[in-house]
N, CA, C and O of each residue as an XYZ file, in Angstrom:
424
protein
N      30.984    116.272     84.892
C      31.527    116.957     86.054
C      32.781    117.727     85.665
O      33.534    117.300     84.790
N      32.990    118.809     86.288
C      34.180    119.604     86.018
C      35.369    119.034     86.783
O      35.208    118.166     87.641
N      36.538    119.518     86.472
C      37.744    119.077     87.166
C      38.478    120.269     87.758
O      39.708    120.297     87.803
N      37.713    121.247     88.208
C      38.307    122.447     88.775
C      38.782    122.170     90.196
O      38.328    121.221     90.835
N      39.691    122.997     90.683
C      40.249    122.832     92.017
C      39.570    123.705     93.066
O      39.858    123.575     94.256
N      38.670    124.594     92.641
C      37.976    125.481     93.573
C      36.762    124.762     94.128
O      35.694    124.777     93.516
N      36.919    124.130     95.290
C      35.855    123.316     95.872
C      35.499    123.865     97.246
O      36.371    124.132     98.074
N      34.186    124.028     97.471
C      33.688    124.408     98.787
C      33.302    123.145     99.533
O      32.709    122.235     98.953
N      33.632    123.082    100.814
C      33.284    121.912    101.619
C      32.168    122.296    102.572
O      32.340    123.156    103.435
N      31.006    121.641    102.404
C      29.861    121.829    103.291
C      29.805    120.647    104.253
O      30.635    119.742    104.167
N      28.836    120.645    105.168
C      28.748    119.588    106.182
C      28.608    118.198    105.565
O      29.283    117.268    106.006
N      27.750    118.030    104.556
C      27.496    116.702    103.994
C      27.838    116.597    102.515
O      27.620    115.545    101.914
N      28.369    117.660    101.909
C      28.604    117.631    100.471
C      29.754    118.560    100.092
O      30.180    119.412    100.872
N      30.243    118.364     98.858
C      31.211    119.265     98.255
C      30.514    120.027     97.145
O      29.534    119.540     96.579
N      31.017    121.241     96.819
C      30.432    122.042     95.743
C      31.548    122.733     94.963
O      32.454    123.327     95.549
N      31.469    122.648     93.633
C      32.427    123.327     92.772
C      32.040    124.801     92.691
O      30.896    125.132     92.380
N      32.996    125.682     92.973
C      32.719    127.119     92.937
C      32.536    127.618     91.509
O      31.872    128.632     91.294
N      33.112    126.925     90.530
C      33.057    127.371     89.150
C      31.725    127.046     88.494
O      31.089    127.929     87.918
N      31.286    125.771     88.576
C      30.080    125.364     87.849
C      28.889    125.073     88.748
O      27.767    124.958     88.257
N      29.109    124.949     90.067
C      28.015    124.696     90.976
C      27.674    123.225     91.164
O      26.722    122.911     91.879
N      28.414    122.320     90.548
C      28.150    120.888     90.705
C      28.333    120.493     92.161
O      29.277    120.937     92.815
N      27.423    119.647     92.677
C      27.491    119.191     94.059
C      27.562    117.675     94.100
O      26.972    117.002     93.255
N      28.294    117.121     95.095
C      28.334    115.678     95.290
C      28.541    115.381     96.762
O      29.087    116.194     97.509
N      28.090    114.190     97.168
C      28.140    113.791     98.573
C      29.566    113.443     98.978
O      30.355    112.969     98.161
N      29.890    113.682    100.251
C      31.220    113.345    100.751
C      31.441    111.835    100.742
O      32.560    111.376    100.514
N      30.382    111.058    100.988
C      30.511    109.600    100.988
C      30.912    109.088     99.612
O      31.722    108.166     99.510
N      30.364    109.668     98.561
C      30.682    109.230     97.201
C      32.154    109.491     96.886
O      32.792    108.689     96.205
N      32.685    110.583     97.366
C      34.088    110.900     97.120
C      35.002    109.955     97.894
O      36.071    109.589     97.405
N      34.592    109.559     99.097
C      35.408    108.668     99.913
C      35.381    107.238     99.387
O      36.369    106.516     99.524
N      34.265    106.814     98.787
C      34.122    105.443     98.311
C      34.679    105.219     96.917
O      34.853    104.070     96.511
N      34.959    106.263     96.183
C      35.441    106.112     94.810
C      36.814    105.429     94.819
O      37.749    105.935     95.439
N      36.941    104.291     94.140
C      38.234    103.608     94.119
C      39.240    104.384     93.275
O      38.891    104.987     92.260
N      40.484    104.354     93.712
C      41.530    105.051     92.976
C      41.905    104.217     91.760
O      42.140    103.014     91.873
N      41.960    104.851     90.611
C      42.264    104.143     89.373
C      43.715    103.663     89.388
O      44.617    104.390     89.803
N      43.923    102.427     88.930
C      45.264    101.883     88.864
C      45.999    102.509     87.690
O      45.441    102.647     86.602
N      47.230    102.879     87.909
C      48.017    103.543     86.874
C      48.471    102.520     85.839
O      48.983    101.455     86.182
N      48.277    102.859     84.579
C      48.700    102.005     83.480
C      49.786    102.741     82.708
O      49.581    103.869     82.261
N      50.945    102.097     82.553
C      52.062    102.684     81.827
C      52.168    101.983     80.495
O      52.229    100.755     80.437
N      52.192    102.768     79.403
C      52.271    102.212     78.060
C      53.530    102.720     77.364
O      53.975    103.845     77.593
N      54.098    101.859     76.501
C      55.275    102.260     75.745
C      54.865    103.135     74.564
O      53.697    103.505     74.444
N      55.805    103.465     73.700
C      55.550    104.360     72.575
C      54.531    103.797     71.589
O      53.906    104.554     70.846
N      54.358    102.477     71.574
C      53.436    101.851     70.631
C      52.131    101.402     71.286
O      51.326    100.728     70.643
N      51.905    101.760     72.544
C      50.659    101.453     73.221
C      50.637    100.124     73.951
O      49.585     99.731     74.455
N      51.751     99.420     74.028
C      51.816     98.165     74.770
C      51.902     98.469     76.263
O      52.648     99.358     76.672
N      51.151     97.742     77.071
C      51.151     97.944     78.516
C      52.431     97.359     79.098
O      52.801     96.224     78.798
N      53.103     98.145     79.933
C      54.342     97.716     80.579
C      54.062     97.303     82.018
O      53.233     97.914     82.693
N      54.750     96.268     82.487
C      54.657     95.821     83.874
C      56.069     95.602     84.402
O      57.027     95.533     83.631
N      56.191     95.492     85.730
C      57.493     95.223     86.331
C      58.074     93.943     85.747
O      57.365     92.949     85.591
N      59.363     93.967     85.426
C      60.037     92.791     84.901
C      60.125     92.735     83.393
O      60.832     91.882     82.856
N      59.431     93.614     82.690
C      59.533     93.651     81.228
C      60.912     94.145     80.808
O      61.621     94.783     81.586
N      61.278     93.842     79.577
C      62.510     94.351     78.995
C      62.115     95.318     77.884
O      61.243     95.013     77.070
N      62.755     96.477     77.852
C      62.423     97.500     76.866
C      63.664     97.859     76.059
O      64.793     97.615     76.486
N      63.434     98.446     74.877
C      64.511     98.916     74.013
C      64.229    100.358     73.628
O      63.072    100.761     73.504
N      65.284    101.130     73.440
C      65.157    102.534     73.060
C      64.661    102.633     71.610
O      65.054    101.831     70.762
N      63.795    103.623     71.329
C      63.327    103.858     69.964
C      63.923    105.137     69.390
O      63.672    105.482     68.235
N      64.710    105.837     70.197
C      65.268    107.126     69.807
C      66.580    107.326     70.553
O      66.704    106.899     71.701
N      67.559    107.966     69.924
C      68.796    108.311     70.632
C      68.474    109.369     71.682
O      67.831    110.375     71.382
N      68.922    109.138     72.909
C      68.681    110.072     74.004
C      70.022    110.428     74.641
O      70.765    109.544     75.069
N      70.330    111.729     74.704
C      71.541    112.187     75.383
C      71.221    112.295     76.864
O      70.214    112.890     77.247
N      72.070    111.724     77.685
C      71.871    111.766     79.130
C      72.350    113.099     79.681
O      73.467    113.533     79.400
N      71.498    113.743     80.466
C      71.862    115.032     81.048
C      73.005    114.864     82.030
O      73.056    113.891     82.782
N      73.905    115.803     82.017
C      75.017    115.802     82.952
C      76.183    114.940     82.518
O      77.155    114.799     83.260
N      76.105    114.361     81.334
C      77.234    113.559     80.841
C      77.260    113.621     79.314
O      76.364    114.179     78.681
N      78.296    113.043     78.752
C      78.395    113.024     77.299
C      77.879    111.704     76.723
O      77.988    111.470     75.519
N      77.317    110.840     77.575
C      76.812    109.543     77.140
C      75.511    109.687     76.364
O      74.718    110.598     76.607
N      75.308    108.759     75.418
C      74.092    108.721     74.625
C      73.550    107.297     74.642
O      74.297    106.343     74.428
N      72.258    107.154     74.894
C      71.605    105.851     74.762
C      71.150    105.728     73.317
O      70.308    106.503     72.863
N      71.691    104.776     72.604
C      71.421    104.609     71.175
C      70.126    103.843     70.937
O      69.646    103.126     71.814
N      69.571    104.003     69.745
C      68.391    103.253     69.323
C      68.693    101.764     69.419
O      69.757    101.311     68.995
N      67.755    101.004     69.976
C      67.911     99.562     70.077
C      68.591     99.082     71.338
O      68.654     97.876     71.573
N      69.109     99.993     72.167
C      69.741     99.583     73.418
C      68.684     98.950     74.311
O      67.649     99.559     74.582
N      68.944     97.717     74.771
C      67.990     96.993     75.611
C      68.319     97.176     77.087
O      69.470     97.388     77.468
N      67.283     97.090     77.896
C      67.433     97.249     79.337
C      67.474     95.895     80.017
O      67.160     94.865     79.421
N      67.865     95.924     81.271
C      67.637     94.799     82.171
C      66.165     94.881     82.560
O      65.510     95.855     82.188
N      65.611     93.915     83.286
C      64.198     94.013     83.686
C      63.892     95.340     84.390
O      64.653     95.797     85.243
N      62.761     95.945     84.012
C      62.404     97.275     84.514
C      61.569     97.203     85.776
O      61.004     96.163     86.113
N      61.503     98.341     86.472
C      60.579     98.550     87.582
C      59.805     99.817     87.275
O      60.387    100.808     86.834
N      58.502     99.798     87.501
C      57.673    100.984     87.290
C      57.651    101.795     88.569
O      57.644    101.244     89.669
N      57.639    103.122     88.412
C      57.635    104.029     89.552
C      56.725    105.202     89.262
O      56.330    105.421     88.116
N      56.391    105.959     90.298
C      55.559    107.149     90.134
C      56.418    108.297     89.633
O      57.640    108.289     89.778
N      55.761    109.279     89.044
C      56.464    110.451     88.542
C      56.424    110.506     87.028
O      55.831    109.636     86.389
N      57.049    111.521     86.448
C      57.014    111.660     84.997
C      57.994    110.721     84.302
O      57.819    110.436     83.117
N      59.020    110.231     84.998
C      59.916    109.207     84.468
C      59.451    107.878     85.071
O      59.866    107.497     86.166
N      58.575    107.181     84.329
C      57.853    106.038     84.871
C      58.681    104.776     85.016
O      58.287    103.872     85.753
N      59.819    104.683     84.333
C      60.590    103.444     84.274
C      61.937    103.630     84.965
O      62.644    104.606     84.713
N      62.283    102.690     85.834
C      63.599    102.639     86.454
C      64.258    101.354     85.975
O      63.691    100.272     86.126
N      65.458    101.464     85.396
C      66.117    100.280     84.844
C      67.618    100.514     84.730
O      68.132    101.583     85.059
N      68.301     99.478     84.253
C      69.730     99.583     83.968
C      69.935     99.381     82.476
O      69.402     98.442     81.885
N      70.716    100.276     81.872
C      71.101    100.184     80.466
C      72.579    100.506     80.375
O      73.036    101.495     80.948
N      73.307     99.705     79.681
C      74.749     99.901     79.515
C      75.455    100.072     80.857
O      76.404    100.850     80.963
N      75.001     99.352     81.880
C      75.634     99.404     83.193
C      75.304    100.610     84.032
O      75.884    100.792     85.102
N      74.371    101.456     83.568
C      73.977    102.656     84.312
C      72.542    102.507     84.792
O      71.682    102.042     84.044
N      72.278    102.895     86.026
C      70.917    102.934     86.540
C      70.302    104.260     86.101
O      70.823    105.329     86.417
N      69.192    104.183     85.371
C      68.564    105.399     84.845
C      67.055    105.337     85.007
O      66.481    104.270     85.226
N      66.426    106.493     84.895
C      64.973    106.612     84.879
C      64.580    107.130     83.500
O      65.176    108.080     82.993
N      63.576    106.503     82.898
C      63.160    106.849     81.536
C      61.683    107.168     81.476
O      60.896    106.707     82.303
N      61.318    107.961     80.487
C      59.912    108.154     80.161
C      59.495    107.024     79.231
O      60.260    106.612     78.359
N      58.297    106.532     79.417
C      57.826    105.386     78.647
C      57.656    105.704     77.165
O      57.628    104.787     76.345
N      57.545    106.968     76.805
C      57.332    107.337     75.400
C      58.588    107.154     74.541
O      58.513    107.281     73.319
N      59.742    106.857     75.157
C      60.983    106.682     74.414
C      61.405    105.223     74.294
O      62.501    104.941     73.809
N      60.565    104.294     74.723
C      60.936    102.882     74.699
C      59.827    102.049     74.063
O      58.680    102.480     73.950
N      60.213    100.829     73.648
C      59.229     99.849     73.190
C      59.477     98.559     73.941
O      60.610     98.240     74.302
N      58.399     97.819     74.172
C      58.473     96.552     74.869
C      59.116     95.515     73.965
O      58.760     95.404     72.792
N      60.063     94.755     74.508
C      60.739     93.714     73.741
C      60.108     92.382     74.117
O      60.012     92.040     75.296
N      59.679     91.633     73.107
C      59.145     90.307     73.363
C      60.286     89.300     73.267
O      61.051     89.295     72.302
N      60.383     88.468     74.260
C      61.490     87.508     74.308
C      61.015     86.146     73.884
O      61.801     85.199     73.858
């Protein structure tokens, strides 16, 4: 199936304008939404409450502060958006992309 956004809506079905693929409206309504999986830089699955460490120095925008390699977080919370992780590091509340951290095993 294609993943184009040009979709025609008919009475009982949808149709892709690009390739002509058709599917029933019931099938689209019944399809379960996939659960989002967030992985760190090494492919480990992250969940709420994990502790992560920086794998790269990151300069924080809008300040002269830098998060150094190896800086550990307090327990994280996962959130939607391109910055998947919300946590505290060095006393600052920040949002991070998961590709810059690794899961710390305690």
